[in-house]
N, CA, C and O atoms as a DFTB+ gen file, in Angstrom:
528 C
 N C O
     1  1     -14.467      18.539     -56.687
     2  2     -13.207      18.354     -57.403
     3  2     -12.338      17.321     -56.681
     4  3     -12.165      16.206     -57.173
     5  1     -11.798      17.681     -55.533
     6  2     -10.947      16.778     -54.769
     7  2     -11.519      16.691     -53.361
     8  3     -11.887      17.700     -52.759
     9  1     -11.585      15.475     -52.852
    10  2     -12.021      15.317     -51.461
    11  2     -10.897      14.657     -50.678
    12  3     -10.196      13.779     -51.181
    13  1     -10.743      15.096     -49.445
    14  2      -9.693      14.572     -48.585
    15  2     -10.294      13.642     -47.548
    16  3     -11.389      13.878     -47.037
    17  1      -9.558      12.581     -47.248
    18  2      -9.969      11.640     -46.224
    19  2      -8.910      11.687     -45.131
    20  3      -7.800      11.184     -45.303
    21  1      -9.267      12.299     -44.003
    22  2      -8.296      12.464     -42.926
    23  2      -8.020      11.155     -42.188
    24  3      -7.105      11.095     -41.367
    25  1      -8.783      10.129     -42.461
    26  2      -8.520       8.802     -41.874
    27  2      -7.614       7.954     -42.764
    28  3      -7.140       6.896     -42.351
    29  1      -7.382       8.426     -43.980
    30  2      -6.509       7.730     -44.922
    31  2      -5.082       7.781     -44.391
    32  3      -4.653       8.800     -43.849
    33  1      -4.350       6.689     -44.546
    34  2      -2.969       6.642     -44.064
    35  2      -2.021       7.452     -44.941
    36  3      -0.914       7.789     -44.521
    37  1      -2.461       7.765     -46.169
    38  2      -1.603       8.541     -47.066
    39  2      -1.570      10.006     -46.640
    40  3      -2.572      10.536     -46.161
    41  1      -0.427      10.659     -46.811
    42  2      -0.356      12.088     -46.493
    43  2      -1.333      12.889     -47.366
    44  3      -1.713      12.453     -48.453
    45  1      -1.726      14.059     -46.874
    46  2      -2.691      14.910     -47.569
    47  2      -2.173      15.290     -48.960
    48  3      -2.938      15.263     -49.925
    49  1      -0.880      15.646     -49.081
    50  2      -0.365      16.056     -50.386
    51  2      -0.476      14.920     -51.405
    52  3      -0.698      15.172     -52.590
    53  1      -0.322      13.668     -50.950
    54  2      -0.457      12.536     -51.883
    55  2      -1.910      12.362     -52.314
    56  3      -2.177      12.031     -53.469
    57  1      -2.842      12.580     -51.401
    58  2      -4.252      12.492     -51.763
    59  2      -4.601      13.557     -52.798
    60  3      -5.343      13.292     -53.743
    61  1      -4.059      14.769     -52.613
    62  2      -4.293      15.851     -53.572
    63  2      -3.662      15.501     -54.915
    64  3      -4.278      15.666     -55.968
    65  1      -2.433      15.020     -54.860
    66  2      -1.716      14.639     -56.083
    67  2      -2.471      13.549     -56.837
    68  3      -2.642      13.633     -58.053
    69  1      -2.922      12.526     -56.111
    70  2      -3.657      11.431     -56.748
    71  2      -4.988      11.909     -57.315
    72  3      -5.396      11.485     -58.396
    73  1      -5.667      12.799     -56.579
    74  2      -6.938      13.333     -57.056
    75  2      -6.779      14.146     -58.326
    76  3      -7.560      13.995     -59.266
    77  1      -5.771      15.009     -58.358
    78  2      -5.523      15.813     -59.562
    79  2      -5.077      14.935     -60.726
    80  3      -5.498      15.147     -61.863
    81  1      -4.221      13.948     -60.443
    82  2      -3.762      13.044     -61.500
    83  2      -4.952      12.322     -62.128
    84  3      -5.034      12.189     -63.349
    85  1      -5.869      11.859     -61.283
    86  2      -7.053      11.162     -61.788
    87  2      -7.903      12.086     -62.661
    88  3      -8.401      11.670     -63.707
    89  1      -8.067      13.333     -62.232
    90  2      -8.846      14.299     -63.020
    91  2      -8.189      14.564     -64.378
    92  3      -8.878      14.728     -65.385
    93  1      -6.872      14.605     -64.398
    94  2      -6.146      14.856     -65.655
    95  2      -6.244      13.642     -66.571
    96  3      -6.540      13.778     -67.758
    97  1      -5.994      12.454     -66.018
    98  2      -5.982      11.233     -66.829
    99  2      -7.367      10.929     -67.391
   100  3      -7.487      10.465     -68.525
   101  1      -8.413      11.188     -66.610
   102  2      -9.772      10.894     -67.076
   103  2     -10.314      11.972     -68.002
   104  3     -11.374      11.795     -68.602
   105  1      -9.606      13.078     -68.126
   106  2     -10.046      14.137     -69.021
   107  2     -10.943      15.167     -68.357
   108  3     -11.404      16.095     -69.022
   109  1     -11.202      15.028     -67.062
   110  2     -12.006      16.021     -66.357
   111  2     -11.295      17.374     -66.356
   112  3     -11.937      18.424     -66.384
   113  1      -9.976      17.334     -66.323
   114  2      -9.169      18.531     -66.536
   115  2      -8.494      18.331     -67.885
   116  3      -7.669      17.431     -68.047
   117  1      -8.841      19.157     -68.835
   118  2      -8.345      19.001     -70.203
   119  2      -6.914      19.471     -70.378
   120  3      -6.343      20.130     -69.509
   121  1      -6.351      19.117     -71.521
   122  2      -4.988      19.519     -71.860
   123  2      -4.900      21.041     -71.880
   124  3      -5.765      21.719     -72.434
   125  1      -3.855      21.557     -71.276
   126  2      -3.564      22.992     -71.197
   127  2      -4.604      23.778     -70.404
   128  3      -4.640      25.006     -70.471
   129  1      -5.449      23.071     -69.653
   130  2      -6.419      23.755     -68.789
   131  2      -5.725      24.212     -67.521
   132  3      -4.908      23.487     -66.953
   133  1      -6.054      25.423     -67.077
   134  2      -5.442      25.995     -65.886
   135  2      -5.978      25.316     -64.632
   136  3      -7.185      25.137     -64.471
   137  1      -5.060      24.944     -63.750
   138  2      -5.429      24.388     -62.453
   139  2      -5.702      25.532     -61.485
   140  3      -5.235      26.650     -61.698
   141  1      -6.452      25.260     -60.425
   142  2      -6.663      26.317     -59.422
   143  2      -5.322      26.774     -58.854
   144  3      -4.377      25.991     -58.765
   145  1      -5.250      28.038     -58.474
   146  2      -4.011      28.523     -57.873
   147  2      -3.786      27.792     -56.558
   148  3      -4.717      27.259     -55.953
   149  1      -2.541      27.782     -56.136
   150  2      -2.183      27.122     -54.877
   151  2      -3.012      27.707     -53.748
   152  3      -3.576      26.974     -52.936
   153  1      -3.084      29.016     -53.700
   154  2      -3.807      29.687     -52.616
   155  2      -5.301      29.376     -52.675
   156  3      -5.920      29.117     -51.643
   157  1      -5.885      29.399     -53.874
   158  2      -7.323      29.138     -54.014
   159  2      -7.670      27.711     -53.595
   160  3      -8.652      27.493     -52.886
   161  1      -6.866      26.739     -54.033
   162  2      -7.134      25.342     -53.678
   163  2      -6.922      25.108     -52.181
   164  3      -7.669      24.357     -51.553
   165  1      -5.900      25.755     -51.616
   166  2      -5.648      25.632     -50.181
   167  2      -6.831      26.186     -49.389
   168  3      -7.240      25.603     -48.385
   169  1      -7.372      27.298     -49.838
   170  2      -8.533      27.886     -49.169
   171  2      -9.748      26.977     -49.312
   172  3     -10.479      26.751     -48.348
   173  1      -9.957      26.459     -50.516
   174  2     -11.099      25.577     -50.781
   175  2     -11.047      24.325     -49.908
   176  3     -12.077      23.884     -49.397
   177  1      -9.856      23.750     -49.733
   178  2      -9.697      22.517     -48.962
   179  2      -9.371      22.769     -47.493
   180  3      -9.276      21.830     -46.702
   181  1      -9.201      24.042     -47.132
   182  2      -8.861      24.435     -45.752
   183  2      -7.587      23.767     -45.265
   184  3      -7.543      23.214     -44.166
   185  1      -6.548      23.823     -46.096
   186  2      -5.246      23.274     -45.704
   187  2      -4.151      24.276     -46.041
   188  3      -4.397      25.284     -46.703
   189  1      -2.962      23.990     -45.584
   190  2      -1.815      24.870     -45.786
   191  2      -1.429      24.926     -47.272
   192  3      -1.370      23.888     -47.931
   193  1      -1.167      26.127     -47.802
   194  2      -0.749      26.243     -49.212
   195  2       0.515      25.454     -49.539
   196  3       0.689      25.017     -50.676
   197  1       1.404      25.265     -48.557
   198  2       2.625      24.489     -48.804
   199  2       2.299      23.045     -49.184
   200  3       3.034      22.419     -49.948
   201  1       1.202      22.526     -48.653
   202  2       0.775      21.163     -48.974
   203  2       0.366      21.080     -50.442
   204  3       0.717      20.128     -51.139
   205  1      -0.373      22.076     -50.903
   206  2      -0.786      22.135     -52.311
   207  2       0.443      22.294     -53.202
   208  3       0.559      21.636     -54.236
   209  1       1.357      23.172     -52.794
   210  2       2.560      23.410     -53.582
   211  2       3.378      22.134     -53.728
   212  3       3.932      21.872     -54.796
   213  1       3.459      21.343     -52.670
   214  2       4.210      20.080     -52.745
   215  2       3.556      19.127     -53.745
   216  3       4.249      18.488     -54.536
   217  1       2.227      19.030     -53.713
   218  2       1.510      18.172     -54.663
   219  2       1.746      18.662     -56.094
   220  3       2.018      17.858     -56.985
   221  1       1.645      19.969     -56.317
   222  2       1.874      20.535     -57.653
   223  2       3.301      20.262     -58.122
   224  3       3.516      19.897     -59.278
   225  1       4.280      20.438     -57.227
   226  2       5.679      20.196     -57.603
   227  2       5.895      18.746     -58.026
   228  3       6.588      18.478     -59.007
   229  1       5.305      17.818     -57.289
   230  2       5.473      16.408     -57.635
   231  2       4.768      16.074     -58.944
   232  3       5.300      15.321     -59.760
   233  1       3.574      16.628     -59.149
   234  2       2.870      16.392     -60.418
   235  2       3.666      16.960     -61.592
   236  3       3.696      16.374     -62.675
   237  1       4.302      18.089     -61.369
   238  2       5.128      18.671     -62.429
   239  2       6.337      17.778     -62.703
   240  3       6.708      17.571     -63.859
   241  1       6.945      17.257     -61.654
   242  2       8.076      16.342     -61.809
   243  2       7.695      15.062     -62.540
   244  3       8.515      14.479     -63.250
   245  1       6.439      14.622     -62.364
   246  2       5.956      13.414     -63.038
   247  2       5.459      13.697     -64.451
   248  3       5.151      12.765     -65.194
   249  1       5.377      14.965     -64.832
   250  2       4.980      15.314     -66.189
   251  2       3.485      15.483     -66.403
   252  3       3.035      15.542     -67.547
   253  1       2.707      15.564     -65.335
   254  2       1.263      15.720     -65.489
   255  2       0.840      17.181     -65.613
   256  3      -0.190      17.486     -66.214
   257  1       1.638      18.082     -65.042
   258  2       1.321      19.505     -65.148
   259  2       2.596      20.265     -65.493
   260  3       3.704      19.742     -65.377
   261  1       2.411      21.512     -65.919
   262  2       3.547      22.398     -66.140
   263  2       3.184      23.772     -65.606
   264  3       2.010      24.133     -65.528
   265  1       4.205      24.533     -65.241
   266  2       3.995      25.867     -64.680
   267  2       4.446      26.921     -65.663
   268  3       5.431      26.743     -66.379
   269  1       3.718      28.016     -65.691
   270  2       4.092      29.196     -66.453
   271  2       4.250      30.315     -65.435
   272  3       3.272      30.720     -64.806
   273  1       5.479      30.826     -65.264
   274  2       5.690      31.870     -64.263
   275  2       4.727      33.049     -64.455
   276  3       4.581      33.581     -65.556
   277  1       4.091      33.430     -63.375
   278  2       3.152      34.544     -63.414
   279  2       1.766      34.184     -63.922
   280  3       0.850      35.001     -63.833
   281  1       1.591      32.979     -64.452
   282  2       0.300      32.565     -65.005
   283  2      -0.352      31.435     -64.219
   284  3      -1.577      31.393     -64.107
   285  1       0.447      30.517     -63.672
   286  2      -0.098      29.406     -62.905
   287  2       0.333      28.060     -63.431
   288  3       1.292      27.946     -64.194
   289  1      -0.395      27.038     -63.008
   290  2      -0.098      25.658     -63.406
   291  2      -1.178      25.155     -64.346
   292  3      -2.352      25.497     -64.204
   293  1      -0.767      24.338     -65.306
   294  2      -1.661      23.837     -66.341
   295  2      -1.451      22.341     -66.528
   296  3      -0.350      21.830     -66.321
   297  1      -2.512      21.644     -66.921
   298  2      -2.419      20.215     -67.211
   299  2      -1.687      20.023     -68.531
   300  3      -1.892      20.783     -69.477
   301  1      -0.839      19.013     -68.594
   302  2      -0.163      18.714     -69.859
   303  2      -1.119      17.955     -70.764
   304  3      -2.123      17.410     -70.305
   305  1      -0.807      17.923     -72.034
   306  2      -1.632      17.192     -72.986
   307  2      -1.279      15.722     -73.049
   308  3      -1.968      14.952     -73.718
   309  1      -0.214      15.313     -72.363
   310  2       0.281      13.946     -72.448
   311  2       0.369      13.329     -71.053
   312  3       1.379      13.502     -70.370
   313  1      -0.689      12.602     -70.609
   314  2      -0.640      12.013     -69.274
   315  2       0.395      10.906     -69.133
   316  3       0.695      10.499     -68.011
   317  1       0.948      10.408     -70.229
   318  2       1.975       9.360     -70.176
   319  2       3.371       9.940     -70.285
   320  3       4.306       9.241     -70.675
   321  1       3.523      11.212     -69.946
   322  2       4.795      11.892     -70.148
   323  2       5.927      11.301     -69.323
   324  3       7.086      11.394     -69.730
   325  1       5.639      10.711     -68.207
   326  2       6.701      10.230     -67.334
   327  2       6.846       8.715     -67.421
   328  3       5.977       7.968     -66.971
   329  1       7.936       8.284     -67.995
   330  2       8.170       6.846     -68.174
   331  2       8.313       6.122     -66.837
   332  3       7.913       4.964     -66.718
   333  1       8.877       6.785     -65.836
   334  2       9.032       6.120     -64.543
   335  2       7.675       5.880     -63.889
   336  3       7.494       4.869     -63.211
   337  1       6.720       6.786     -64.078
   338  2       5.370       6.578     -63.535
   339  2       4.711       5.403     -64.247
   340  3       4.032       4.593     -63.616
   341  1       4.907       5.310     -65.541
   342  2       4.345       4.194     -66.304
   343  2       4.910       2.867     -65.798
   344  3       4.173       1.895     -65.628
   345  1       6.211       2.834     -65.561
   346  2       6.847       1.612     -65.059
   347  2       6.334       1.264     -63.658
   348  3       6.114       0.094     -63.345
   349  1       6.148       2.285     -62.822
   350  2       5.603       2.069     -61.479
   351  2       4.207       1.447     -61.561
   352  3       3.895       0.529     -60.803
   353  1       3.377       1.933     -62.462
   354  2       2.030       1.389     -62.623
   355  2       2.064      -0.030     -63.181
   356  3       1.260      -0.870     -62.777
   357  1       2.988      -0.310     -64.108
   358  2       3.138      -1.672     -64.635
   359  2       3.465      -2.635     -63.501
   360  3       2.912      -3.732     -63.427
   361  1       4.371      -2.212     -62.614
   362  2       4.775      -3.076     -61.503
   363  2       3.592      -3.333     -60.573
   364  3       3.390      -4.462     -60.125
   365  1       2.815      -2.302     -60.283
   366  2       1.623      -2.479     -59.442
   367  2       0.642      -3.443     -60.116
   368  3       0.049      -4.294     -59.453
   369  1       0.475      -3.309     -61.424
   370  2      -0.438      -4.184     -62.157
   371  2       0.043      -5.631     -62.093
   372  3      -0.765      -6.543     -61.917
   373  1       1.349      -5.847     -62.235
   374  2       1.896      -7.199     -62.139
   375  2       1.614      -7.810     -60.767
   376  3       1.224      -8.972     -60.659
   377  1       1.817      -7.004     -59.718
   378  2       1.575      -7.486     -58.361
   379  2       0.103      -7.841     -58.160
   380  3      -0.215      -8.878     -57.578
   381  1      -0.791      -6.979     -58.642
   382  2      -2.227      -7.246     -58.515
   383  2      -2.632      -8.495     -59.282
   384  3      -3.411      -9.309     -58.786
   385  1      -2.104      -8.646     -60.491
   386  2      -2.428      -9.827     -61.289
   387  2      -1.935     -11.102     -60.613
   388  3      -2.629     -12.119     -60.613
   389  1      -0.746     -11.047     -60.043
   390  2      -0.206     -12.220     -59.354
   391  2      -1.090     -12.583     -58.160
   392  3      -1.358     -13.759     -57.918
   393  1      -1.535     -11.584     -57.424
   394  2      -2.395     -11.859     -56.268
   395  2      -3.749     -12.395     -56.712
   396  3      -4.279     -13.315     -56.090
   397  1      -4.316     -11.839     -57.770
   398  2      -5.597     -12.332     -58.284
   399  2      -5.474     -13.784     -58.735
   400  3      -6.366     -14.592     -58.478
   401  1      -4.370     -14.116     -59.405
   402  2      -4.163     -15.517     -59.836
   403  2      -4.052     -16.430     -58.626
   404  3      -4.591     -17.537     -58.626
   405  1      -3.356     -15.968     -57.596
   406  2      -3.207     -16.742     -56.372
   407  2      -4.567     -16.998     -55.720
   408  3      -4.794     -18.060     -55.141
   409  1      -5.462     -16.024     -55.820
   410  2      -6.791     -16.144     -55.230
   411  2      -7.758     -16.933     -56.100
   412  3      -8.937     -17.054     -55.769
   413  1      -7.266     -17.465     -57.204
   414  2      -8.087     -18.355     -58.008
   415  2      -8.819     -17.699     -59.161
   416  3      -9.709     -18.320     -59.742
   417  1      -8.485     -16.484     -59.511
   418  2      -9.137     -15.849     -60.653
   419  2      -8.531     -16.443     -61.926
   420  3      -7.311     -16.520     -62.073
   421  1      -9.393     -16.853     -62.824
   422  2      -8.918     -17.515     -64.042
   423  2      -8.393     -16.497     -65.053
   424  3      -8.657     -15.299     -64.953
   425  1      -7.654     -17.002     -66.013
   426  2      -7.123     -16.161     -67.093
   427  2      -8.262     -15.515     -67.878
   428  3      -8.156     -14.367     -68.308
   429  1      -9.355     -16.263     -68.064
   430  2     -10.507     -15.722     -68.797
   431  2     -11.111     -14.535     -68.057
   432  3     -11.485     -13.538     -68.674
   433  1     -11.205     -14.644     -66.725
   434  2     -11.734     -13.537     -65.929
   435  2     -10.818     -12.314     -65.997
   436  3     -11.290     -11.178     -66.059
   437  1      -9.515     -12.554     -65.984
   438  2      -8.566     -11.445     -66.095
   439  2      -8.676     -10.768     -67.454
   440  3      -8.611      -9.542     -67.548
   441  1      -8.842     -11.560     -68.501
   442  2      -9.000     -10.988     -69.840
   443  2     -10.295     -10.183     -69.930
   444  3     -10.331      -9.126     -70.560
   445  1     -11.354     -10.685     -69.302
   446  2     -12.618      -9.952     -69.281
   447  2     -12.447      -8.617     -68.554
   448  3     -13.033      -7.606     -68.942
   449  1     -11.645      -8.628     -67.506
   450  2     -11.374      -7.394     -66.774
   451  2     -10.661      -6.385     -67.664
   452  3     -10.974      -5.195     -67.628
   453  1      -9.716      -6.847     -68.452
   454  2      -8.993      -5.952     -69.352
   455  2      -9.907      -5.343     -70.402
   456  3      -9.678      -4.223     -70.858
   457  1     -10.938      -6.077     -70.784
   458  2     -11.846      -5.599     -71.827
   459  2     -12.963      -4.718     -71.287
   460  3     -13.698      -4.106     -72.062
   461  1     -13.101      -4.647     -69.944
   462  2     -14.129      -3.819     -69.322
   463  2     -13.840      -2.345     -69.548
   464  3     -12.710      -1.950     -69.836
   465  1     -14.887      -1.540     -69.411
   466  2     -14.726      -0.091     -69.424
   467  2     -13.963       0.302     -68.164
   468  3     -14.073      -0.382     -67.146
   469  1     -13.190       1.391     -68.209
   470  2     -12.405       1.795     -67.036
   471  2     -13.235       2.033     -65.782
   472  3     -12.707       1.900     -64.678
   473  1     -14.506       2.378     -65.909
   474  2     -15.325       2.642     -64.730
   475  2     -15.946       1.370     -64.163
   476  3     -16.675       1.428     -63.173
   477  1     -15.666       0.221     -64.779
   478  2     -16.256      -1.042     -64.329
   479  2     -15.774      -1.438     -62.949
   480  3     -14.680      -1.059     -62.533
   481  1     -16.591      -2.199     -62.241
   482  2     -16.249      -2.620     -60.882
   483  2     -15.787      -4.054     -60.846
   484  3     -15.299      -4.591     -61.839
   485  1     -15.945      -4.665     -59.697
   486  2     -15.555      -6.060     -59.504
   487  2     -16.539      -6.964     -60.231
   488  3     -17.680      -6.566     -60.464
   489  1     -16.117      -8.182     -60.596
   490  2     -17.024      -9.096     -61.265
   491  2     -18.244      -9.384     -60.388
   492  3     -18.134      -9.501     -59.168
   493  1     -19.400      -9.495     -61.029
   494  2     -20.645      -9.701     -60.296
   495  2     -20.666     -11.044     -59.586
   496  3     -21.216     -11.150     -58.490
   497  1     -20.087     -12.062     -60.181
   498  2     -20.125     -13.409     -59.624
   499  2     -19.149     -13.619     -58.483
   500  3     -19.191     -14.657     -57.823
   501  1     -18.275     -12.661     -58.236
   502  2     -17.296     -12.843     -57.158
   503  2     -16.168     -13.749     -57.603
   504  3     -15.864     -13.848     -58.792
   505  1     -15.550     -14.410     -56.638
   506  2     -14.396     -15.263     -56.908
   507  2     -14.836     -16.595     -57.485
   508  3     -15.805     -17.204     -57.029
   509  1     -14.115     -17.026     -58.481
   510  2     -14.385     -18.326     -59.098
   511  2     -13.468     -19.368     -58.458
   512  3     -12.250     -19.196     -58.407
   513  1     -14.065     -20.433     -57.980
   514  2     -13.285     -21.508     -57.366
   515  2     -12.694     -22.408     -58.437
   516  3     -13.370     -22.775     -59.398
   517  1     -11.459     -22.750     -58.266
   518  2     -10.794     -23.670     -59.180
   519  2     -10.178     -24.803     -58.380
   520  3      -9.823     -24.627     -57.215
   521  1     -10.054     -25.941     -58.991
   522  2      -9.374     -27.071     -58.350
   523  2      -7.888     -26.797     -58.345
   524  3      -7.324     -26.316     -59.328
   525  1      -7.256     -27.110     -57.216
   526  2      -5.808     -26.881     -57.115
   527  2      -5.056     -28.155     -57.001
   528  3      -3.829     -28.141     -56.907
């Protein structure tokens, strides 16, 4: 489900949050599907339950999950629920596109990237050289 990288510079709760967000967005965790309890996930990952609770609280604040008192946490049916998260991702995309253009990636290559399946990797041919 979620794997932690203790060499990653990101805090553990962010890794958990990002892992759960990815599972929700990709559909691995369906709409209204119950997430593992804080205690169960903490035991599974061998970390403090407070770390899991912090990740769950932030995901709830971003609109990816919701809590039902006495029942647990569930994935929302709308992964785009938080407009601020969408804007944050747009800004990251703009920065990445600007850097790719700086590195010589052509507009055609960028368009091909947009048309790729989400699981696609880097272009097979590598960087395309352009005259500057």
